[in-house]
VEXLO-372039 format. One line per field, with one value per atom (N, C-alpha, C, O): residue in one letter; atom name; chain; residue number from 1; x, y, z. Coordinates in Angstrom, 3 decimals, always signed. Last residue first. Example, Ala and Ser with C-alpha at 12.3 -4.5 7.8 and 13.67 -1.06 7.14 Angstrom:
2
resn	c(S, S, S, S, A, A, A, A)
name	c(N, CA, C, O, N, CA, C, O)
chain	c(A, A, A, A, A, A, A, A)
resi	c(2, 2, 2, 2, 1, 1, 1, 1)
c1	c(+12.850, +13.670, +12.900, +13.409, +13.190, +12.300, +13.200, +14.236)
c2	c(-2.250, -1.060, +0.030, +1.138, -5.690, -4.500, -3.300, -3.319)
c3	c(+7.080, +7.140, +7.870, +8.039, +7.800, +7.800, +7.800, +8.465)
This chain:
102
resn	c(X, X, X, X, X, X, X, X, X, X, X, X, X, X, X, X, X, X, X, X, X, X, X, X, X, X, X, X, X, X, X, X, X, X, X, X, X, X, X, X, X, X, X, X, X, X, X, X, X, X, X, X, X, X, X, X, X, X, X, X, X, X, X, X, X, X, X, X, X, X, X, X, X, X, X, X, X, X, X, X, X, X, X, X, X, X, X, X, X, X, X, X, X, X, X, X, X, X, X, X, X, X, X, X, X, X, X, X, X, X, X, X, X, X, X, X, X, X, X, X, X, X, X, X, X, X, X, X, X, X, X, X, X, X, X, X, X, X, X, X, X, X, X, X, X, X, X, X, X, X, X, X, X, X, X, X, X, X, X, X, X, X, X, X, X, X, X, X, X, X, X, X, X, X, X, X, X, X, X, X, X, X, X, X, X, X, X, X, X, X, X, X, X, X, X, X, X, X, X, X, X, X, X, X, X, X, X, X, X, X, X, X, X, X, X, X, X, X, X, X, X, X, X, X, X, X, X, X, X, X, X, X, X, X, X, X, X, X, X, X, X, X, X, X, X, X, X, X, X, X, X, X, X, X, X, X, X, X, X, X, X, X, X, X, X, X, X, X, X, X, X, X, X, X, X, X, X, X, X, X, X, X, X, X, X, X, X, X, X, X, X, X, X, X, X, X, X, X, X, X, X, X, X, X, X, X, X, X, X, X, X, X, X, X, X, X, X, X, X, X, X, X, X, X, X, X, X, X, X, X, X, X, X, X, X, X, X, X, X, X, X, X, X, X, X, X, X, X, X, X, X, X, X, X, X, X, X, X, X, X, X, X, X, X, X, X, X, X, X, X, X, X, X, X, X, X, X, X, X, X, X, X, X, X, X, X, X, X, X, X, X, X, X, X, X, X, X, X, X, X, X, X, X, X, X, X, X, X)
name	c(N, CA, C, O, N, CA, C, O, N, CA, C, O, N, CA, C, O, N, CA, C, O, N, CA, C, O, N, CA, C, O, N, CA, C, O, N, CA, C, O, N, CA, C, O, N, CA, C, O, N, CA, C, O, N, CA, C, O, N, CA, C, O, N, CA, C, O, N, CA, C, O, N, CA, C, O, N, CA, C, O, N, CA, C, O, N, CA, C, O, N, CA, C, O, N, CA, C, O, N, CA, C, O, N, CA, C, O, N, CA, C, O, N, CA, C, O, N, CA, C, O, N, CA, C, O, N, CA, C, O, N, CA, C, O, N, CA, C, O, N, CA, C, O, N, CA, C, O, N, CA, C, O, N, CA, C, O, N, CA, C, O, N, CA, C, O, N, CA, C, O, N, CA, C, O, N, CA, C, O, N, CA, C, O, N, CA, C, O, N, CA, C, O, N, CA, C, O, N, CA, C, O, N, CA, C, O, N, CA, C, O, N, CA, C, O, N, CA, C, O, N, CA, C, O, N, CA, C, O, N, CA, C, O, N, CA, C, O, N, CA, C, O, N, CA, C, O, N, CA, C, O, N, CA, C, O, N, CA, C, O, N, CA, C, O, N, CA, C, O, N, CA, C, O, N, CA, C, O, N, CA, C, O, N, CA, C, O, N, CA, C, O, N, CA, C, O, N, CA, C, O, N, CA, C, O, N, CA, C, O, N, CA, C, O, N, CA, C, O, N, CA, C, O, N, CA, C, O, N, CA, C, O, N, CA, C, O, N, CA, C, O, N, CA, C, O, N, CA, C, O, N, CA, C, O, N, CA, C, O, N, CA, C, O, N, CA, C, O, N, CA, C, O, N, CA, C, O, N, CA, C, O, N, CA, C, O, N, CA, C, O, N, CA, C, O, N, CA, C, O, N, CA, C, O, N, CA, C, O, N, CA, C, O, N, CA, C, O, N, CA, C, O, N, CA, C, O, N, CA, C, O, N, CA, C, O, N, CA, C, O, N, CA, C, O, N, CA, C, O, N, CA, C, O, N, CA, C, O)
chain	c(A, A, A, A, A, A, A, A, A, A, A, A, A, A, A, A, A, A, A, A, A, A, A, A, A, A, A, A, A, A, A, A, A, A, A, A, A, A, A, A, A, A, A, A, A, A, A, A, A, A, A, A, A, A, A, A, A, A, A, A, A, A, A, A, A, A, A, A, A, A, A, A, A, A, A, A, A, A, A, A, A, A, A, A, A, A, A, A, A, A, A, A, A, A, A, A, A, A, A, A, A, A, A, A, A, A, A, A, A, A, A, A, A, A, A, A, A, A, A, A, A, A, A, A, A, A, A, A, A, A, A, A, A, A, A, A, A, A, A, A, A, A, A, A, A, A, A, A, A, A, A, A, A, A, A, A, A, A, A, A, A, A, A, A, A, A, A, A, A, A, A, A, A, A, A, A, A, A, A, A, A, A, A, A, A, A, A, A, A, A, A, A, A, A, A, A, A, A, A, A, A, A, A, A, A, A, A, A, A, A, A, A, A, A, A, A, A, A, A, A, A, A, A, A, A, A, A, A, A, A, A, A, A, A, A, A, A, A, A, A, A, A, A, A, A, A, A, A, A, A, A, A, A, A, A, A, A, A, A, A, A, A, A, A, A, A, A, A, A, A, A, A, A, A, A, A, A, A, A, A, A, A, A, A, A, A, A, A, A, A, A, A, A, A, A, A, A, A, A, A, A, A, A, A, A, A, A, A, A, A, A, A, A, A, A, A, A, A, A, A, A, A, A, A, A, A, A, A, A, A, A, A, A, A, A, A, A, A, A, A, A, A, A, A, A, A, A, A, A, A, A, A, A, A, A, A, A, A, A, A, A, A, A, A, A, A, A, A, A, A, A, A, A, A, A, A, A, A, A, A, A, A, A, A, A, A, A, A, A, A, A, A, A, A, A, A, A, A, A, A, A, A, A, A, A, A, A, A)
resi	c(102, 102, 102, 102, 101, 101, 101, 101, 100, 100, 100, 100, 99, 99, 99, 99, 98, 98, 98, 98, 97, 97, 97, 97, 96, 96, 96, 96, 95, 95, 95, 95, 94, 94, 94, 94, 93, 93, 93, 93, 92, 92, 92, 92, 91, 91, 91, 91, 90, 90, 90, 90, 89, 89, 89, 89, 88, 88, 88, 88, 87, 87, 87, 87, 86, 86, 86, 86, 85, 85, 85, 85, 84, 84, 84, 84, 83, 83, 83, 83, 82, 82, 82, 82, 81, 81, 81, 81, 80, 80, 80, 80, 79, 79, 79, 79, 78, 78, 78, 78, 77, 77, 77, 77, 76, 76, 76, 76, 75, 75, 75, 75, 74, 74, 74, 74, 73, 73, 73, 73, 72, 72, 72, 72, 71, 71, 71, 71, 70, 70, 70, 70, 69, 69, 69, 69, 68, 68, 68, 68, 67, 67, 67, 67, 66, 66, 66, 66, 65, 65, 65, 65, 64, 64, 64, 64, 63, 63, 63, 63, 62, 62, 62, 62, 61, 61, 61, 61, 60, 60, 60, 60, 59, 59, 59, 59, 58, 58, 58, 58, 57, 57, 57, 57, 56, 56, 56, 56, 55, 55, 55, 55, 54, 54, 54, 54, 53, 53, 53, 53, 52, 52, 52, 52, 51, 51, 51, 51, 50, 50, 50, 50, 49, 49, 49, 49, 48, 48, 48, 48, 47, 47, 47, 47, 46, 46, 46, 46, 45, 45, 45, 45, 44, 44, 44, 44, 43, 43, 43, 43, 42, 42, 42, 42, 41, 41, 41, 41, 40, 40, 40, 40, 39, 39, 39, 39, 38, 38, 38, 38, 37, 37, 37, 37, 36, 36, 36, 36, 35, 35, 35, 35, 34, 34, 34, 34, 33, 33, 33, 33, 32, 32, 32, 32, 31, 31, 31, 31, 30, 30, 30, 30, 29, 29, 29, 29, 28, 28, 28, 28, 27, 27, 27, 27, 26, 26, 26, 26, 25, 25, 25, 25, 24, 24, 24, 24, 23, 23, 23, 23, 22, 22, 22, 22, 21, 21, 21, 21, 20, 20, 20, 20, 19, 19, 19, 19, 18, 18, 18, 18, 17, 17, 17, 17, 16, 16, 16, 16, 15, 15, 15, 15, 14, 14, 14, 14, 13, 13, 13, 13, 12, 12, 12, 12, 11, 11, 11, 11, 10, 10, 10, 10, 9, 9, 9, 9, 8, 8, 8, 8, 7, 7, 7, 7, 6, 6, 6, 6, 5, 5, 5, 5, 4, 4, 4, 4, 3, 3, 3, 3, 2, 2, 2, 2, 1, 1, 1, 1)
c1	c(-32.421, -31.102, -30.025, -28.842, -35.448, -34.489, -33.113, -32.697, -38.045, -36.902, -36.011, -35.827, -41.380, -40.050, -38.995, -39.061, -44.381, -43.482, -42.080, -41.629, -46.876, -45.705, -44.845, -44.615, -49.227, -47.970, -46.782, -45.772, -51.530, -51.637, -50.315, -50.280, -50.530, -51.493, -51.510, -51.505, -48.927, -48.332, -49.244, -48.776, -50.883, -49.770, -49.117, -48.791, -52.471, -53.050, -51.949, -52.066, -50.634, -51.218, -51.800, -51.641, -50.224, -49.097, -49.620, -49.106, -52.786, -52.243, -51.064, -50.917, -53.061, -53.996, -53.435, -53.587, -51.085, -50.950, -51.879, -51.514, -49.875, -50.988, -50.884, -50.619, -46.454, -47.581, -48.653, -48.351, -44.317, -45.401, -46.657, -47.765, -42.570, -43.179, -44.332, -45.224, -41.832, -42.547, -43.258, -44.397, -40.424, -41.691, -42.514, -43.736, -38.252, -39.084, -40.437, -41.475, -37.154, -37.702, -38.628, -39.663, -38.231, -37.258, -37.945, -39.168, -39.676, -39.689, -38.598, -38.114, -40.352, -39.764, -39.800, -39.937, -41.628, -41.914, -41.289, -41.659, -41.671, -40.444, -40.589, -39.759, -43.683, -43.750, -42.455, -42.175, -43.389, -42.912, -42.827, -42.005, -44.589, -43.212, -42.632, -41.493, -46.985, -46.316, -44.849, -43.973, -48.079, -47.352, -46.600, -45.661, -47.542, -48.305, -47.445, -46.227, -48.141, -47.323, -48.178, -49.397, -50.090, -49.683, -48.821, -48.764, -51.276, -50.668, -50.265, -50.108, -52.210, -53.122, -52.566, -53.280, -50.084, -51.413, -52.438, -53.417, -48.054, -48.113, -49.456, -49.899, -48.550, -48.713, -48.730, -49.376, -48.296, -49.455, -49.583, -50.628, -45.886, -47.114, -48.346, -49.344, -43.053, -44.075, -45.369, -45.892, -40.630, -41.590, -42.625, -43.015, -38.011, -38.916, -39.822, -39.782, -35.858, -36.200, -37.079, -36.910, -33.168, -34.377, -34.608, -33.682, -32.110, -31.777, -33.067, -33.967, -32.631, -32.996, -32.725, -33.084, -31.600, -33.059, -33.512, -34.663, -28.873, -29.406, -30.926, -31.474, -28.774, -28.430, -29.012, -29.584, -29.526, -30.313, -30.039, -30.963, -27.482, -28.868, -29.731, -30.574, -25.294, -25.305, -26.724, -27.123, -26.099, -25.887, -25.964, -26.629, -26.113, -27.348, -27.252, -28.202, -23.401, -24.399, -25.735, -26.418, -22.326, -21.940, -22.979, -23.390, -23.448, -23.778, -23.431, -24.175, -22.235, -23.691, -24.099, -25.001, -19.502, -20.037, -21.553, -22.098, -19.399, -19.022, -19.617, -20.175, -20.137, -20.965, -20.679, -21.603, -17.985, -19.349, -20.287, -21.135, -15.905, -15.899, -17.301, -17.755, -16.687, -16.544, -16.629, -17.336, -16.579, -17.863, -17.822, -18.790, -13.854, -14.787, -16.133, -16.766, -12.073, -12.619, -13.525, -13.916, -9.016, -10.473, -10.899, -10.182, -6.268, -6.789, -8.307, -8.838, -6.018, -4.914, -5.459, -5.146, -8.401, -7.522, -6.345, -5.731, -8.528, -9.260, -8.256, -7.389, -7.284, -6.903, -7.605, -7.312, -8.440, -7.119, -6.668, -5.768, -10.652, -10.845, -9.511, -9.462, -9.692, -9.976, -10.115, -9.742, -9.660, -8.405, -8.576, -7.708, -12.422, -11.630, -10.276, -9.802, -13.099, -13.586, -12.809, -12.563, -12.060, -11.429, -11.868, -11.098, -13.877, -12.527, -11.779, -10.961, -16.046, -16.159, -14.802, -14.589, -15.463, -15.146, -15.267, -14.654, -16.550, -15.094, -14.656, -13.592, -19.259, -18.824, -17.314, -16.851, -19.213, -19.595, -19.120, -18.641, -18.491, -17.606, -17.935, -17.033, -20.738, -19.407, -18.456, -17.708, -22.756, -22.815, -21.456, -21.056, -21.848, -21.943, -21.956, -21.254, -22.090, -20.802, -20.780, -19.811, -24.836, -23.933, -22.552, -21.921, -25.741, -26.058, -25.126, -24.680, -24.730, -24.317, -24.585, -23.749, -26.097, -24.674, -24.146, -23.207, -28.636, -28.450, -26.980, -26.635)
c2	c(+13.916, +13.282, +14.333, +14.011, +13.364, +14.413, +13.770, +13.145, +11.401, +11.491, +12.618, +12.818, +12.368, +12.162, +12.284, +13.158, +11.136, +11.687, +11.355, +10.216, +12.021, +11.186, +11.885, +13.092, +13.401, +13.984, +13.035, +13.253, +11.801, +13.022, +13.455, +13.829, +9.546, +9.375, +10.601, +10.466, +10.712, +9.769, +9.573, +9.449, +12.192, +12.881, +11.967, +12.408, +10.119, +11.072, +11.790, +11.978, +8.877, +8.121, +9.055, +8.811, +11.013, +10.479, +9.701, +9.851, +11.225, +12.345, +11.886, +12.317, +8.754, +9.111, +10.237, +10.214, +8.824, +7.878, +8.243, +8.058, +11.946, +10.987, +10.109, +10.619, +12.238, +12.611, +11.513, +10.321, +11.193, +11.739, +12.054, +12.126, +10.534, +9.439, +9.905, +9.123, +13.106, +12.271, +11.126, +10.789, +13.879, +14.555, +13.722, +13.637, +12.080, +12.051, +12.692, +12.138, +12.892, +11.540, +11.431, +10.769, +16.295, +15.293, +13.928, +13.832, +17.831, +17.450, +16.413, +15.750, +20.644, +19.340, +19.091, +20.020, +23.141, +22.119, +20.764, +19.804, +25.317, +25.093, +23.945, +23.792, +25.939, +26.513, +26.348, +27.145, +24.278, +25.653, +26.353, +27.248, +21.879, +21.952, +23.354, +23.587, +22.530, +21.260, +21.304, +20.826, +24.814, +24.932, +23.648, +23.687, +25.031, +24.708, +24.861, +25.019, +25.870, +25.720, +25.442, +25.605, +23.845, +25.114, +24.828, +23.692, +21.475, +22.386, +23.732, +24.686, +19.531, +20.644, +21.632, +22.526, +17.777, +17.192, +18.281, +18.022, +19.461, +18.951, +18.263, +18.186, +19.913, +21.020, +20.533, +21.158, +17.184, +18.031, +19.113, +19.218, +15.973, +15.366, +16.240, +16.061, +17.583, +17.598, +17.017, +17.517, +15.456, +16.562, +16.444, +15.346, +14.108, +14.138, +15.353, +16.163, +14.539, +13.179, +13.176, +12.331, +16.488, +16.388, +14.952, +14.255, +16.265, +15.938, +15.793, +15.057, +16.594, +17.692, +17.385, +18.184, +14.457, +14.582, +15.662, +15.650, +15.011, +13.868, +13.957, +13.577, +17.186, +17.372, +16.234, +16.466, +15.910, +17.029, +17.252, +17.479, +14.022, +13.566, +14.663, +14.384, +15.765, +14.825, +14.328, +14.226, +17.072, +17.821, +16.905, +17.235, +14.878, +15.636, +16.440, +16.485, +14.200, +13.245, +13.922, +13.576, +16.543, +16.141, +15.196, +15.374, +16.424, +17.542, +17.210, +17.565, +14.006, +14.164, +15.272, +15.076, +14.671, +13.569, +13.688, +13.492, +16.748, +16.999, +15.935, +16.259, +15.316, +16.426, +16.739, +16.970, +13.529, +13.005, +14.086, +13.807, +15.406, +14.539, +14.019, +14.063, +16.460, +17.339, +16.516, +16.882, +14.113, +14.814, +15.746, +15.831, +13.560, +12.605, +13.263, +13.009, +16.629, +15.616, +14.667, +14.945, +17.494, +17.527, +16.435, +15.460, +17.181, +18.514, +18.611, +19.719, +14.720, +15.663, +17.052, +18.002, +13.400, +13.380, +14.325, +14.698, +12.668, +12.668, +12.528, +11.654, +12.403, +13.558, +13.594, +14.455, +10.368, +10.104, +11.235, +11.048, +11.594, +10.720, +10.406, +10.201, +12.782, +13.627, +12.793, +13.232, +10.608, +11.216, +12.079, +12.106, +10.305, +9.200, +9.725, +9.344, +12.676, +12.427, +11.297, +11.322, +12.326, +13.310, +13.108, +13.341, +10.560, +10.087, +11.044, +10.621, +12.224, +11.221, +10.664, +10.329, +13.551, +14.228, +13.273, +13.494, +11.934, +11.910, +12.614, +12.309, +12.637, +11.262, +11.208, +10.510, +15.324, +14.944, +13.534, +13.267, +15.044, +15.757, +15.414, +15.235, +13.662, +13.058, +13.721, +13.040, +15.563, +14.281, +13.581, +12.974, +17.533, +17.830, +16.531, +16.407, +16.159, +16.670, +16.946, +16.628, +15.728, +14.582, +14.998, +14.279, +18.357, +17.573, +16.370, +16.031, +18.949, +19.751, +18.995, +18.993, +17.189, +16.952, +17.777, +17.352, +18.289, +17.096, +16.847, +16.342)
c3	c(+41.741, +41.582, +41.637, +41.524, +43.178, +42.858, +42.827, +43.802, +41.774, +42.686, +42.225, +41.025, +41.308, +40.746, +41.840, +42.705, +41.294, +42.306, +41.846, +41.969, +39.012, +39.296, +40.337, +40.257, +38.580, +38.126, +38.221, +37.552, +39.234, +38.440, +37.800, +36.627, +40.636, +39.552, +38.631, +37.408, +42.536, +41.589, +40.392, +39.260, +43.888, +43.221, +42.188, +41.086, +44.918, +43.977, +43.199, +41.988, +46.650, +45.546, +44.484, +43.288, +48.406, +47.639, +46.438, +45.330, +49.448, +48.705, +47.854, +46.710, +50.758, +49.688, +48.822, +47.600, +52.734, +51.620, +50.465, +49.304, +53.865, +53.843, +52.598, +51.510, +54.754, +53.892, +53.915, +53.975, +56.048, +56.863, +56.042, +56.573, +54.039, +54.790, +55.664, +55.991, +53.317, +52.343, +53.062, +52.740, +55.584, +55.263, +54.290, +54.412, +55.295, +56.503, +56.231, +56.591, +52.887, +53.002, +54.210, +54.150, +52.252, +52.667, +52.726, +52.625, +49.328, +50.741, +51.001, +50.084, +47.166, +47.456, +48.959, +49.755, +47.000, +46.002, +46.232, +45.556, +48.612, +47.839, +46.849, +45.953, +50.450, +49.100, +48.294, +47.399, +52.611, +52.721, +51.376, +51.181, +52.453, +51.950, +52.069, +51.664, +53.756, +54.051, +53.625, +54.346, +52.722, +53.982, +54.327, +55.123, +49.114, +50.325, +51.574, +51.484, +45.631, +46.829, +48.058, +48.028, +43.273, +43.889, +45.110, +45.581, +42.351, +41.385, +41.947, +41.185, +43.982, +43.724, +42.711, +42.255, +43.962, +43.789, +43.462, +42.762, +44.568, +43.198, +42.927, +41.781, +47.267, +46.322, +44.873, +44.032, +48.295, +48.537, +47.468, +46.826, +47.659, +47.150, +47.353, +46.656, +46.544, +47.591, +47.032, +46.036, +45.039, +44.958, +46.065, +46.464, +47.170, +46.030, +46.063, +46.990, +48.902, +48.482, +47.247, +46.368, +50.128, +49.305, +48.829, +48.415, +53.465, +52.079, +51.270, +51.675, +56.126, +55.234, +53.763, +52.898, +57.497, +57.445, +56.473, +56.036, +57.363, +56.619, +56.470, +55.435, +59.116, +57.700, +56.880, +55.815, +61.509, +60.977, +59.498, +58.717, +61.874, +61.692, +61.080, +60.227, +62.238, +61.115, +60.831, +59.671, +64.634, +63.396, +62.181, +61.199, +66.377, +66.152, +64.856, +64.074, +66.316, +65.818, +65.544, +64.579, +67.502, +66.153, +65.552, +64.406, +70.054, +69.160, +67.709, +66.795, +70.983, +70.951, +69.976, +69.161, +70.825, +70.019, +69.893, +68.807, +72.741, +71.349, +70.436, +69.388, +75.051, +74.580, +73.117, +72.337, +75.285, +75.099, +74.561, +73.714, +75.732, +74.553, +74.259, +73.116, +78.204, +77.037, +75.758, +74.818, +79.759, +79.583, +78.385, +77.629, +79.682, +79.076, +78.824, +77.799, +78.917, +79.829, +79.066, +77.933, +77.197, +77.372, +78.354, +78.583, +77.377, +77.049, +77.172, +77.246, +78.888, +78.702, +78.416, +79.135, +79.089, +80.252, +80.107, +81.107, +75.720, +76.988, +78.133, +78.127, +73.334, +74.148, +75.496, +76.325, +71.989, +72.552, +73.466, +74.286, +70.926, +72.088, +72.758, +73.971, +68.663, +69.808, +71.079, +72.167, +66.933, +67.355, +68.589, +69.461, +66.714, +67.245, +67.734, +68.805, +65.500, +66.856, +67.510, +68.715, +63.000, +63.883, +65.323, +66.255, +61.924, +62.224, +63.139, +63.956, +61.428, +62.485, +62.878, +64.043, +59.157, +60.409, +61.587, +62.632, +57.231, +57.382, +58.664, +59.202, +57.600, +57.804, +58.034, +58.936, +56.889, +58.245, +58.573, +59.675, +54.195, +55.123, +56.575, +57.394, +53.232, +53.143, +54.141, +54.844, +53.684, +54.391, +54.368, +55.362, +51.900, +53.334, +54.131, +55.135, +49.472, +49.920, +51.413, +52.101, +49.402, +49.420, +49.921, +50.696, +49.221, +50.410, +50.533, +51.629, +46.686, +47.832, +49.128, +50.031, +45.046, +45.258, +46.428, +47.100, +44.916, +45.713, +45.988, +47.056)
């Protein structure tokens, strides 16, 4: 998890570089170039944040085996956890507990 935290921190601090880059509009880059860079940067930051492990996969831990939901890795992101059927999450908590990854 600390690897993801480090990546998110670096992405967050890189946001300041974009502010400095904005000062270059009209000299070395165009407004369209800047807007494109910001769009791609925000997409990258959102993708990394969406991949941060949140907890054990409720599907495979409910059955005790790997599954296609988590790609047989045993953990899922917060987004995937929220997509899981409530019944399966309840069953996983009952059988094994859904532990947070720290």
